[in-house]
Kinemage of the C-alpha trace (Angstrom):
@kinemage 1
@onewidth
@group {chain A} dominant
@subgroup {mainchain}
@vectorlist {calphas} color= white
{ca met a 1} P -0.153 -0.043 -0.068
{ca thr a 2} L 0.927 3.614 -0.206
{ca thr a 3} L -0.270 7.520 0.333
{ca lys a 4} L -1.369 7.481 -3.146
{ca asp a 5} L -3.590 3.966 -3.116
{ca asn a 6} L -4.965 6.094 0.995
{ca pro a 7} L -8.265 5.413 0.353
{ca leu a 8} L -9.134 9.139 1.752
{ca arg a 9} L -6.650 11.023 0.598
{ca gly a 10} L -9.183 14.266 -0.842
{ca trp a 11} L -11.617 13.221 0.839
{ca gln a 12} L -13.899 14.258 4.063
{ca val a 13} L -17.097 14.291 5.439
{ca asp a 14} L -19.756 15.966 4.144
{ca arg a 15} L -21.607 18.029 6.592
{ca ala a 16} L -24.289 17.788 3.999
{ca gln a 17} L -24.656 13.903 3.167
{ca leu a 18} L -24.637 13.508 7.410
{ca arg a 19} L -28.212 11.573 8.030
{ca phe a 20} L -28.954 11.407 12.339
{ca his a 21} L -29.458 7.957 13.764
{ca gly a 22} L -31.450 7.503 17.385
{ca arg a 23} L -33.395 10.063 19.446
{ca asp a 24} L -33.609 11.542 23.047
{ca leu a 25} L -30.088 10.287 23.783
{ca gln a 26} L -28.058 10.365 27.003
{ca arg a 27} L -24.405 11.129 26.734
{ca pro a 28} L -24.084 8.213 24.122
{ca glu a 29} L -20.655 7.798 24.486
{ca cys a 30} L -19.307 4.325 23.425
{ca ile a 31} L -21.660 2.701 20.570
{ca leu a 32} L -21.276 -0.870 19.907
{ca ala a 33} L -22.776 -1.909 16.492
{ca glu a 34} L -24.167 -5.017 15.501
{ca pro a 35} L -24.018 -7.274 11.688
{ca asp a 36} L -27.841 -7.016 11.713
{ca gly a 37} L -27.870 -3.082 12.140
{ca thr a 38} L -29.143 -3.188 16.012
{ca ile a 39} L -26.823 -0.420 17.616
{ca trp a 40} L -26.348 -0.200 21.596
{ca ala a 41} L -24.763 3.555 23.045
{ca ala a 42} L -24.287 3.750 26.686
{ca asp a 43} L -26.780 6.292 28.043
{ca ala a 44} L -26.146 7.254 31.430
{ca arg a 45} L -29.384 6.058 32.120
{ca gly a 46} L -28.187 2.697 31.561
{ca val a 47} L -27.842 1.146 27.952
{ca met a 48} L -30.178 1.905 24.210
{ca arg a 49} L -30.756 -0.457 21.665
{ca ile a 50} L -31.286 1.107 18.026
{ca ala a 51} L -33.125 -1.199 16.079
{ca pro a 52} L -32.060 -1.067 11.981
{ca asp a 53} L -35.729 -0.337 11.937
{ca gly a 54} L -35.281 2.767 13.686
{ca gly a 55} L -37.469 1.342 17.182
{ca gln a 56} L -35.419 1.862 20.679
{ca thr a 57} L -35.210 0.037 23.541
{ca leu a 58} L -33.486 1.306 26.368
{ca ile a 59} L -31.985 -1.109 29.012
{ca arg a 60} L -31.897 0.255 31.775
{ca gln a 61} L -29.753 -0.441 35.054
{ca lys a 62} L -32.428 -0.979 37.691
{ca gly a 63} L -31.740 1.458 40.319
{ca val a 64} L -30.973 4.422 37.625
{ca gly a 65} L -33.280 7.157 37.589
{ca glu a 66} L -34.275 9.788 35.045
{ca arg a 67} L -31.478 12.606 34.478
{ca gln a 68} L -30.787 16.024 33.297
{ca leu a 69} L -27.169 16.451 31.842
{ca thr a 70} L -25.025 18.874 31.885
{ca ala a 71} L -21.318 19.565 31.233
{ca asp a 72} L -20.262 19.242 35.137
{ca asn a 73} L -22.516 16.061 35.870
{ca ala a 74} L -22.178 14.437 32.568
{ca val a 75} L -18.851 14.267 33.158
{ca met a 76} L -19.049 13.587 37.534
{ca gly a 77} L -21.189 11.929 39.471
{ca gly a 78} L -24.051 9.276 39.259
{ca ser a 79} L -23.557 6.702 36.910
{ca leu a 80} L -21.917 6.997 34.051
{ca pro a 81} L -21.863 4.092 31.781
{ca asn a 82} L -18.908 4.964 29.856
{ca gly a 83} L -17.318 2.830 27.672
{ca ile a 84} L -18.783 -0.757 26.676
{ca ala a 85} L -18.450 -4.224 24.798
{ca phe a 86} L -20.109 -7.798 24.342
{ca asn a 87} L -18.884 -11.122 26.533
{ca lys a 88} L -20.156 -14.080 24.523
{ca ser a 89} L -23.261 -14.543 25.724
{ca gly a 90} L -24.348 -10.872 24.283
{ca asp a 91} L -24.718 -9.508 28.150
{ca ile a 92} L -22.613 -5.750 28.236
{ca phe a 93} L -19.490 -5.312 29.838
{ca ile a 94} L -19.334 -2.037 31.041
{ca ala a 95} L -17.077 0.318 32.468
{ca asn a 96} L -18.426 2.684 34.540
{ca phe a 97} L -16.886 6.410 34.675
{ca gly a 98} L -20.140 7.469 37.650
{ca thr a 99} L -19.403 4.032 40.248
{ca asp a 100} L -15.305 3.930 39.068
{ca ala a 101} L -15.924 0.078 38.654
{ca ile a 102} L -16.666 -2.744 35.531
{ca glu a 103} L -19.641 -4.221 35.283
{ca leu a 104} L -21.492 -6.314 33.294
{ca met a 105} L -24.759 -6.299 32.513
{ca thr a 106} L -28.017 -8.415 30.950
{ca arg a 107} L -29.893 -7.451 27.901
{ca asp a 108} L -33.126 -6.789 30.827
{ca gly a 109} L -31.088 -5.030 32.903
{ca glu a 110} L -29.530 -6.334 35.685
{ca thr a 111} L -26.352 -5.244 36.717
{ca arg a 112} L -23.601 -6.507 38.589
{ca thr a 113} L -20.250 -5.340 39.870
{ca leu a 114} L -17.265 -7.252 38.928
{ca tyr a 115} L -14.609 -5.605 39.927
{ca asp a 116} L -14.201 -2.079 41.629
{ca ser a 117} L -11.520 -2.628 43.530
{ca leu a 118} L -8.077 -4.144 43.237
{ca asp a 119} L -5.560 -5.063 46.444
{ca gly a 120} L -7.254 -3.267 48.269
{ca gln a 121} L -7.652 -0.046 46.909
{ca pro a 122} L -10.851 1.491 44.649
{ca leu a 123} L -9.644 0.618 40.422
{ca gly a 124} L -9.981 4.650 39.578
{ca lys a 125} L -11.591 6.364 37.051
{ca thr a 126} L -12.906 3.361 34.725
{ca asn a 127} L -13.151 4.447 30.671
{ca phe a 128} L -13.293 2.208 29.172
{ca val a 129} L -13.833 -2.300 27.724
{ca leu a 130} L -12.953 -4.286 25.086
{ca thr a 131} L -12.942 -7.813 24.408
{ca asp a 132} L -10.632 -9.346 22.317
{ca arg a 133} L -10.889 -13.088 20.619
{ca arg a 134} L -10.428 -15.231 23.719
{ca gly a 135} L -12.634 -13.488 25.939
{ca arg a 136} L -10.831 -12.087 28.161
{ca ile a 137} L -12.080 -8.562 29.399
{ca trp a 138} L -9.592 -5.567 28.834
{ca phe a 139} L -9.684 -1.896 30.069
{ca thr a 140} L -8.725 1.200 30.756
{ca val a 141} L -8.995 3.833 33.743
{ca thr a 142} L -7.727 6.914 33.493
{ca thr a 143} L -6.542 7.689 37.028
{ca arg a 144} L -6.991 7.363 40.731
{ca gln a 145} L -6.641 10.632 40.890
{ca val a 146} L -9.854 12.107 43.653
{ca pro a 147} L -11.907 14.781 41.843
{ca trp a 148} L -10.327 13.101 38.763
{ca thr a 149} L -10.416 16.069 36.987
{ca arg a 150} L -7.340 17.176 38.656
{ca ser a 151} L -5.667 14.499 36.915
{ca ile a 152} L -6.427 17.493 33.467
{ca asn a 153} L -4.815 19.967 35.660
{ca glu a 154} L -2.193 17.949 36.773
{ca lys a 155} L -1.207 16.497 33.484
{ca thr a 156} L -0.666 13.491 35.642
{ca ala a 157} L 0.558 9.770 34.998
{ca asp a 158} L -1.389 7.419 37.126
{ca gly a 159} L -3.103 5.978 34.280
{ca tyr a 160} L -2.993 1.948 33.154
{ca val a 161} L -5.249 -0.811 31.607
{ca gly a 162} L -6.403 -3.727 33.080
{ca leu a 163} L -6.109 -7.501 32.249
{ca ile a 164} L -9.430 -9.760 33.453
{ca asp a 165} L -9.101 -13.269 32.296
{ca glu a 166} L -8.908 -16.943 34.562
{ca ser a 167} L -6.756 -16.007 36.746
{ca gly a 168} L -8.807 -12.467 38.054
{ca leu a 169} L -7.256 -9.304 37.347
{ca arg a 170} L -4.156 -7.837 37.076
{ca ile a 171} L -2.513 -4.016 36.043
{ca val a 172} L -0.917 -4.957 32.362
{ca ala a 173} L 1.060 -1.657 31.985
{ca asp a 174} L 0.502 2.132 32.862
{ca gly a 175} L 1.729 5.338 33.633
{ca phe a 176} L -0.290 7.026 30.866
{ca val a 177} L -0.996 10.097 30.843
{ca gly a 178} L -5.601 10.327 30.970
{ca thr a 179} L -5.800 6.510 29.809
{ca asn a 180} L -8.764 6.914 27.316
{ca glu a 181} L -10.119 4.276 24.945
{ca ile a 182} L -7.311 1.258 23.916
{ca arg a 183} L -8.090 -0.694 20.340
{ca phe a 184} L -6.011 -3.664 19.500
{ca asp a 185} L -3.963 -4.183 15.163
{ca asp a 186} L -6.029 -6.658 13.646
{ca asn a 187} L -4.059 -10.018 15.052
{ca glu a 188} L -3.725 -8.786 18.661
{ca glu a 189} L -0.569 -8.046 18.366
{ca trp a 190} L 0.326 -4.889 19.529
{ca leu a 191} L -3.217 -2.764 22.098
{ca tyr a 192} L -2.761 0.887 21.118
{ca val a 193} L -4.320 3.241 23.622
{ca val a 194} L -5.683 7.177 23.687
{ca glu a 195} L -3.709 9.100 26.465
{ca thr a 196} L -6.048 11.520 26.103
{ca asn a 197} L -3.792 14.561 28.321
{ca ala a 198} L -0.366 14.428 26.724
{ca arg a 199} L -2.461 14.621 23.658
{ca arg a 200} L -1.152 11.426 21.635
{ca ile a 201} L -1.354 7.418 20.693
{ca ser a 202} L 0.829 5.364 22.075
{ca arg a 203} L 1.138 1.666 21.852
{ca leu a 204} L 2.399 -1.890 23.274
{ca arg a 205} L 3.122 -4.866 21.789
{ca val a 206} L 1.610 -8.237 23.523
{ca arg a 207} L 1.954 -11.465 24.359
{ca glu a 208} L -0.261 -14.224 24.177
{ca asn a 209} L -0.019 -13.671 28.582
{ca gly a 210} L -1.410 -10.835 28.465
{ca ser a 211} L 1.571 -8.626 29.523
{ca thr a 212} L 2.825 -5.835 27.428
{ca tyr a 213} L 6.296 -4.807 26.326
{ca gly a 214} L 7.387 -2.477 23.494
{ca arg a 215} L 6.204 0.757 24.364
{ca glu a 216} L 6.055 3.875 22.407
{ca ile a 217} L 4.220 6.639 20.399
{ca tyr a 218} L 2.356 5.878 17.719
{ca gly a 219} L 1.953 9.121 15.212
{ca pro a 220} L 2.745 11.961 16.128
{ca ser a 221} L 3.926 12.668 19.960
{ca asp a 222} L 1.111 15.972 19.653
{ca leu a 223} L -1.969 15.251 17.767
{ca gly a 224} L -2.924 19.119 17.747
{ca gly a 225} L -6.041 18.576 20.221
{ca phe a 226} L -7.544 15.358 22.942
{ca pro a 227} L -7.856 12.802 21.596
{ca asp a 228} L -10.508 10.835 22.859
{ca gly a 229} L -11.623 7.533 20.644
{ca phe a 230} L -10.606 6.132 18.065
{ca ala a 231} L -10.949 3.214 15.222
{ca phe a 232} L -8.730 1.027 12.601
{ca asp a 233} L -10.439 1.011 8.949
{ca ala a 234} L -10.131 -1.820 6.817
{ca tyr a 235} L -6.911 -0.094 5.582
{ca gly a 236} L -4.935 0.949 8.960
{ca asn a 237} L -5.695 4.405 9.140
{ca leu a 238} L -6.572 4.984 12.921
{ca trp a 239} L -10.027 7.576 12.918
{ca ile a 240} L -9.144 9.946 15.762
{ca thr a 241} L -11.832 11.588 17.660
{ca leu a 242} L -11.328 14.635 19.081
{ca ile a 243} L -12.750 15.714 21.618
{ca leu a 244} L -13.790 19.823 22.803
{ca thr a 245} L -11.390 20.185 19.340
{ca glu a 246} L -14.337 18.557 17.877
{ca arg a 247} L -12.299 17.750 14.946
{ca leu a 248} L -12.571 13.854 13.744
{ca ile a 249} L -9.289 13.156 11.691
{ca ala a 250} L -7.385 10.098 10.616
{ca leu a 251} L -3.907 8.696 11.333
{ca thr a 252} L -2.439 7.154 8.331
{ca pro a 253} L -0.205 3.853 8.748
{ca asp a 254} L 2.328 6.587 7.487
{ca gly a 255} L 2.017 8.928 10.190
{ca glu a 256} L 0.392 11.719 8.064
{ca val a 257} L -3.221 12.841 10.089
{ca met a 258} L -5.637 13.814 8.043
{ca thr a 259} L -8.811 15.862 8.844
{ca leu a 260} L -11.873 14.965 7.834
{ca leu a 261} L -14.082 16.554 10.035
{ca asp a 262} L -14.076 20.101 11.718
{ca asp a 263} L -17.229 20.858 13.980
{ca gly a 264} L -15.031 23.389 16.497
{ca asn a 265} L -15.433 26.101 18.477
{ca pro a 266} L -12.610 28.232 17.755
{ca val a 267} L -12.927 30.787 20.298
{ca ala a 268} L -13.732 28.647 23.703
{ca leu a 269} L -11.518 25.988 22.054
{ca ala a 270} L -8.775 28.726 22.574
{ca glu a 271} L -9.880 29.609 26.345
{ca tyr a 272} L -9.414 26.076 27.232
{ca glu a 273} L -6.101 25.852 25.914
{ca arg a 274} L -5.362 28.864 27.611
{ca his a 275} L -6.819 27.290 31.000
{ca tyr a 276} L -5.047 24.119 30.427
{ca ala a 277} L -1.933 25.364 30.259
{ca lys a 278} L -2.112 27.222 32.852
{ca gly a 279} L -3.985 23.270 34.507
{ca thr a 280} L -6.869 26.271 35.535
{ca thr a 281} L -9.813 24.419 33.767
{ca thr a 282} L -13.194 23.007 34.977
{ca pro a 283} L -16.318 20.926 33.434
{ca ala a 284} L -17.726 24.755 32.040
{ca leu a 285} L -14.776 24.557 30.289
{ca met a 286} L -14.816 22.068 28.867
{ca gly a 287} L -18.632 22.106 27.910
{ca ala a 288} L -18.672 25.898 26.229
{ca cys a 289} L -16.118 23.763 23.710
{ca lys a 290} L -18.690 21.906 22.158
{ca gly a 291} L -19.772 21.628 18.608
{ca thr a 292} L -22.873 20.983 17.094
{ca leu a 293} L -23.029 18.412 15.598
{ca ala a 294} L -22.228 15.424 18.202
{ca pro a 295} L -21.345 18.158 21.742
{ca met a 296} L -18.683 16.708 23.167
{ca met a 297} L -17.487 14.183 20.483
{ca ala a 298} L -16.245 11.573 21.593
{ca ser a 299} L -15.860 8.055 19.538
{ca leu a 300} L -17.140 6.067 16.531
{ca thr a 301} L -17.534 3.254 15.154
{ca phe a 302} L -17.771 1.533 12.102
{ca gly a 303} L -20.766 -0.966 11.242
{ca gly a 304} L -23.680 -1.352 8.450
{ca pro a 305} L -23.453 -5.515 7.063
{ca asp a 306} L -20.047 -3.245 5.235
{ca leu a 307} L -19.049 -1.993 7.679
{ca arg a 308} L -18.729 1.312 5.947
{ca thr a 309} L -21.236 3.471 8.025
{ca val a 310} L -19.197 5.735 11.056
{ca tyr a 311} L -21.420 6.531 14.001
{ca leu a 312} L -20.169 9.710 16.398
{ca gly a 313} L -20.488 9.483 19.768
{ca ser a 314} L -20.627 12.077 22.321
{ca leu a 315} L -21.506 13.495 25.775
{ca leu a 316} L -23.949 15.629 24.891
{ca gly a 317} L -25.569 14.694 21.648
{ca thr a 318} L -29.337 13.204 22.723
{ca thr a 319} L -28.142 11.339 19.003
{ca leu a 320} L -25.787 10.198 16.928
{ca pro a 321} L -24.179 11.666 13.829
{ca cys a 322} L -24.056 9.114 10.538
{ca phe a 323} L -21.868 9.333 7.390
{ca thr a 324} L -20.892 6.536 4.394
{ca ala a 325} L -16.486 6.483 4.965
{ca pro a 326} L -14.611 4.932 1.069
{ca val a 327} L -13.775 2.455 3.053
{ca ala a 328} L -14.887 -0.282 5.669
{ca gly a 329} L -13.753 -0.378 9.140
{ca gln a 330} L -12.053 -2.582 11.441
{ca lys a 331} L -14.155 -4.794 12.403
{ca leu a 332} L -14.465 -6.265 16.163
{ca ala a 333} L -14.875 -10.172 18.074
{ca his a 334} L -17.912 -10.155 18.521
{ca trp a 335} L -18.280 -9.575 14.281
{ca pro a 336} L -18.232 -12.966 12.554
C-alpha cells in the first residue's frame, strides 16, 4: 500500500450527507454495532438499543432514574456507563465512569459489579472496556486521583490498562496520561492506547499471556487536540475523535494526520487551551467547547453490513450523526 492509494486521500465528511440515528439519547459516549444493523449506545440511564428499523429500547440499569445532563454531571458523579463491550453470550460489559467499576449488565438491565477495587484500593476512574477474540476483558482507568479532573490540570501519569481473565484482574500497563480508549490491530499483537491529556496515541506489544512490552508513541507526539475515541479502518488508518477540539481526524499508516471533519468552536477552544496550559480547566470550560453535530465528540464506530457506516458518539449529544465512509472499518471481536 502507498500513500497515494489511501482511500481517505482527498476525502472529507460531507455535512450535507450526514444522517442522524437515534433520538432522546443521554450521553451516548460509546457505540457498538451488530451485523444486522442493531446499534447499542451507552446511556446515562443504562444502554440504548436501536433496532435496524429505528425502534428504540432503553435497557435501564436497575435503580437508575431519569437525569438531566449538563457539562458538569456528564463527567462527574452518578452512574455513567462509558465504555461498553459484548461478552460471548451477548450481555454487556460496562466501564462505569460514575461508579468507578467494571460491571456486567444483562439485556434486561440486571447489573452486577465485577470489580471495583484491586489489592484493596479503588480501581479509579474506569473509562473503557474491550474484549479480545479469546473473550478476555481489557479495560482502562483514566486516573486514580479524586476528583478525577485534577488529573487534567496536573497532567498526571497514573492511568493504566487492566486485564481480566481466568486468573482474575491485573494491571498490564501503566503510567499513562489520561488513559481513554484502547484498540487492537487485526492480529491482536499490538494494543493501541489513547492518552487524552498527553494528546497522543501510544502502543504496546502484547504477549500471548496478556503481558505487554515495547511501548512507543504511535504517530505525532502531539495530535493537535485531545484524542478520546478511535477505530481502525481496513486500510490501516486510525480514525480519531478529538474531544473539545471537536474534530475527526485520521492517522495514516505513514504517520500523516488528515482532518476529516471539523466542528470546533475556535473561541471557546482557545480559552480552554489557555486554562489547560495553566492547569486551571473546569467542566464548564470543557462544555463551552462543544460542537453542533456531536457535542463533546467522544467516539466513533464502524457499522452497517459492509462496515462502512460511521457513527459518532458524544457526551452531550442526543442522537448519533452518521455517514458513509470510503473504506470499511476493522472487524471487532464480536463481529463474525
